[in-house]
C-alpha positions in Angstrom: -21.4 9.9 4.9 -23.1 10.7 8.2 -25.9 8.7 9.7 -29.5 10.0 9.3 -30.3 12.9 11.6 -30.7 16.6 12.1 -27.7 18.7 11.0 -27.0 22.5 10.5 -28.8 23.6 7.3 -26.2 23.5 4.5 -28.2 26.2 2.7 -27.2 28.6 5.4 -30.5 28.8 7.3 -30.5 29.4 11.1 -32.2 26.1 11.8 -31.5 22.5 10.9 -32.3 20.2 8.0 -32.9 16.4 8.0 -30.3 14.2 6.4 -31.8 10.8 5.4 -28.4 9.0 5.1 -27.9 9.7 1.4 -29.4 13.1 0.6 -30.8 16.3 2.2 -34.7 16.3 2.5 -37.1 19.2 2.5 -37.6 18.9 6.2 -36.3 21.8 8.4 -36.7 23.0 11.9 -35.8 26.1 13.8 -33.3 26.3 16.6 -36.0 25.7 19.2 -38.0 23.1 17.2 -39.0 19.6 18.1 -36.2 17.1 18.5 -38.3 14.1 17.3 -36.8 11.1 15.6 -36.7 10.3 11.9 -40.4 9.7 11.4 -42.7 11.8 9.1 -42.7 15.6 9.8 -45.9 16.3 11.8 -46.3 19.7 10.1 -46.6 18.1 6.7 -49.9 16.5 7.6 -51.5 19.9 8.5 -50.2 22.0 5.6 -52.4 24.9 4.5 -54.0 25.0 1.0 -51.3 27.4 -0.1 -49.0 24.4 -0.3 -51.1 23.0 -3.2 -51.2 26.3 -5.0 -47.4 26.8 -4.8 -46.9 23.2 -5.8 -49.0 23.7 -8.9 -47.1 26.9 -9.9 -43.8 25.1 -9.5 -45.0 22.2 -11.7 -46.1 24.7 -14.4 -42.7 26.4 -14.4 -41.0 23.1 -14.7 -43.1 22.2 -17.8 -42.3 25.5 -19.5 -38.6 25.0 -18.9 -38.7 21.5 -20.3 -40.5 22.7 -23.5 -37.9 25.5 -24.0 -35.0 23.0 -23.7 -36.6 20.6 -26.1 -37.2 23.3 -28.7 -33.6 24.5 -28.4 -31.9 21.1 -28.4 -29.4 20.7 -31.3 -30.2 18.0 -33.8 -28.0 14.9 -34.3 -25.9 13.0 -31.7 -23.6 14.9 -29.4 -20.1 13.9 -28.5 -19.7 12.6 -24.9 -16.4 14.5 -24.7 -17.9 18.0 -25.2 -17.1 19.0 -21.7 -20.5 18.6 -20.0 -19.5 15.3 -18.4 -17.0 14.9 -15.5 -13.5 13.9 -16.7 -10.5 12.5 -14.8 -9.5 16.1 -14.0 -12.9 17.3 -13.0 -13.9 18.0 -9.4 -17.3 17.0 -8.0 -18.7 18.7 -4.9 -20.6 16.8 -2.3 -21.7 17.3 1.3 -18.6 16.9 3.5 -19.1 16.2 7.2 -15.4 16.0 8.0 -13.5 18.5 10.1 -13.7 21.9 8.3 -10.3 22.8 9.5 -8.7 19.7 8.0 -7.3 20.7 4.6 -5.5 17.5 3.9 -6.6 15.3 1.0 -5.9 11.6 0.6 -3.1 10.6 -1.8 -2.8 7.3 -3.6 -0.8 4.7 -1.8 2.4 4.0 -3.6 3.5 0.6 -4.5 6.9 -0.6 -3.1 8.5 -0.2 -6.5 7.4 3.4 -7.0 8.9 4.8 -3.8 12.3 6.6 -3.7 15.2 4.5 -2.2 15.6 5.0 1.5 11.9 5.5 2.2 9.8 3.4 4.5 7.0 2.1 2.3 3.7 0.2 2.6 4.7 -3.3 1.7 2.7 -6.3 0.6 1.9 -9.3 2.8 3.3 -12.5 1.6 3.5 -16.0 3.3 7.1 -16.8 4.3 6.0 -20.1 5.8 4.5 -21.3 2.5 6.5 -24.3 1.2 7.0 -25.6 -2.3 8.8 -28.8 -3.4 12.6 -28.6 -3.5 15.3 -31.2 -4.1 16.4 -33.3 -1.2 19.9 -31.9 -1.0 21.6 -31.5 2.4 24.4 -29.4 0.9 22.2 -26.5 -0.2 19.5 -24.1 1.1 16.4 -23.8 -1.0 13.7 -21.1 -1.2 11.6 -19.9 -4.2 13.5 -20.7 -7.4 17.0 -20.1 -5.7 19.4 -22.1 -3.6 22.8 -21.4 -2.1 25.6 -23.6 -0.7 25.2 -24.4 2.9 27.2 -21.8 4.9 29.7 -23.2 7.5 29.4 -21.8 11.0 25.8 -20.9 10.5 22.8 -22.7 12.1 21.0 -25.4 10.0 18.4 -24.0 7.6 15.1 -22.9 9.0 12.0 -20.9 7.9 12.1 -17.1 8.4 8.5 -16.1 9.4 9.5 -12.4 9.9 10.2 -12.0 6.2 6.5 -11.2 5.6 6.8 -9.7 2.1 7.9 -13.0 0.5 7.0 -16.6 0.2 8.8 -19.9 0.9 11.6 -18.2 2.8 14.4 -20.4 4.2 17.5 -19.0 6.0 20.7 -19.7 7.9 21.7 -17.5 10.8 24.8 -17.0 12.9 24.6 -15.4 16.4 27.1 -12.6 16.3 26.0 -10.4 19.2 24.0 -12.5 21.7 23.7 -9.7 24.2 21.9 -7.6 21.6 20.1 -10.6 20.1 21.8 -9.8 16.8 22.3 -12.3 14.0 24.0 -12.6 10.6 21.5 -13.9 8.1 21.4 -15.6 4.7 18.0 -16.2 3.1 16.3 -17.2 -0.1 12.6 -17.1 -1.1 10.1 -15.9 -3.7 8.6 -12.5 -4.5 5.2 -12.6 -6.3 4.2 -10.3 -9.1 0.6 -10.6 -7.7 1.8 -8.9 -4.5 3.1 -5.9 -6.5 6.7 -6.9 -7.3 6.7 -6.0 -11.0 8.9 -4.1 -13.4 12.6 -4.4 -14.2 15.0 -6.4 -12.0 16.5 -3.2 -10.7 13.0 -1.8 -9.7 12.1 -5.1 -7.9 15.4 -5.3 -6.1 15.0 -1.7 -4.9 11.5 -2.5 -3.6 12.9 -5.6 -1.8 15.6 -3.4 -0.2 13.1 -0.8 1.0 10.6 -3.3 2.4 13.3 -5.4 4.1 14.8 -2.4 5.9 11.5 -1.2 7.2 10.3 -4.7 8.2 10.2 -6.5 11.6 13.6 -7.8 10.9 15.0 -4.6 12.3 12.4 -3.9 15.0 12.4 -2.3 17.4 15.3 -0.2 16.2 15.0 3.0 14.1 16.7 2.2 10.9 18.2 4.0 7.9 18.8 2.3 4.5 21.7 3.6 2.4 22.1 2.0 -1.0 25.8 1.9 -1.8 25.7 0.1 -5.2 23.7 -1.8 -7.8 24.6 -3.9 -10.8 23.3 -6.6 -13.1 23.9 -10.2 -12.0 23.5 -13.5 -13.9 22.5 -16.6 -12.0 22.3 -19.9 -13.9 21.9 -17.9 -17.1 19.1 -15.7 -15.7 19.7 -12.0 -15.7 18.8 -10.3 -12.4 19.9 -7.4 -10.3 22.1 -7.0 -7.1 21.9 -4.2 -4.6 24.5 -3.5 -1.9 23.5 -1.3 1.0 24.0 -0.4 4.6 21.2 -0.6 7.1 22.2 1.5 10.2 20.2 1.4 13.4 20.0 3.8 16.3 20.6 2.6 19.9 21.5 -0.9 18.6 24.7 -2.9 18.8 28.0 -1.2 18.9 28.8 -2.0 15.3 25.8 0.2 14.2 23.9 -2.1 11.9 24.4 -4.4 8.8 26.1 -4.6 5.5 23.5 -6.2 3.3 23.1 -7.7 -0.2 19.8 -8.1 -2.1 19.5 -10.2 -5.3 16.5 -10.8 -7.5 16.3 -13.3 -10.3 13.3 -13.7 -12.7 11.1 -16.8 -12.1 8.4 -16.5 -14.8 6.2 -13.6 -13.7 7.6 -13.9 -10.2 11.1 -13.5 -8.7 13.6 -15.5 -6.7 15.2 -13.3 -4.0 18.3 -13.5 -1.9 19.0 -11.5 1.3 22.2 -11.5 3.2 23.1 -9.4 6.2 26.3 -9.3 8.3 27.5 -6.8 10.9 29.2 -3.6 9.6 32.9 -3.9 9.7 33.0 -7.7 10.0 35.3 -8.6 7.1 35.2 -12.4 7.7 31.4 -12.6 7.6 31.3 -10.2 4.6 33.6 -12.5 2.7 31.4 -15.5 3.6 28.3 -13.6 2.3 30.1 -12.9 -1.0 30.9 -16.6 -1.3 27.2 -17.4 -0.7 26.1 -14.9 -3.4 28.6 -16.6 -5.8 27.1 -20.0 -5.0 23.5 -18.9 -5.9 21.7 -21.2 -8.4 18.2 -21.4 -9.9 16.1 -24.4 -9.3 
């Protein structure tokens, strides 16, 4: 709502009416009236006796109307659903001080899991640097409730702070196009139900794919996510979901983007997640990514 002040009279008068910050008052002024501040209206202190007479007549009319309503009120209780009360589909008018030419109306913000594949979505904020206890095993990479076998030819495991939708994210990377600052990447972590990742494994995996493609991992390039496949997957007896996709970028490296794999596995109410990305057309790294997916285990 607007701050207190003089505004064009919403009743259609030629002058202005005082808005006290929450409601319209009875104070008005003509186009050439005083521009005084929000104090008492000076004319109210010098009103003619006719004001008392008119006030008395108005009070009498109000009493008569109240008596008529009471005499005609139906007996017994009345259902609250009889249509006199606003419902979820009702519209309620109020003073609108927005641009009169703006006909747009706000729409509810979708959760990641409710947005069609391929869309950029509003994604939750996790804490990828958050760490939980993991086994001391130098042969595996741990994050969330998942681990994978240490990948040869990749850098030692490190946190991935750019994976901001998740928690406890650990990754290995390989520098495949140094001139373009491009990497192949293998990462595991946790997705939390409290952040909005809920529903079936397929639904959560789709949300993971959408949020990853539109995240800072692919900045500053314009990207396009194309899901090429999806299937159920079992990791250590836990039934999850796998999504294969291409993430193509404009004005990026010559190979045009990444072949990617997303996996989610239930972890109580939360989810373990795996993300792998290798350059499009690189068969050797794609095979290594498949070996990594095959080595996934729950903790």
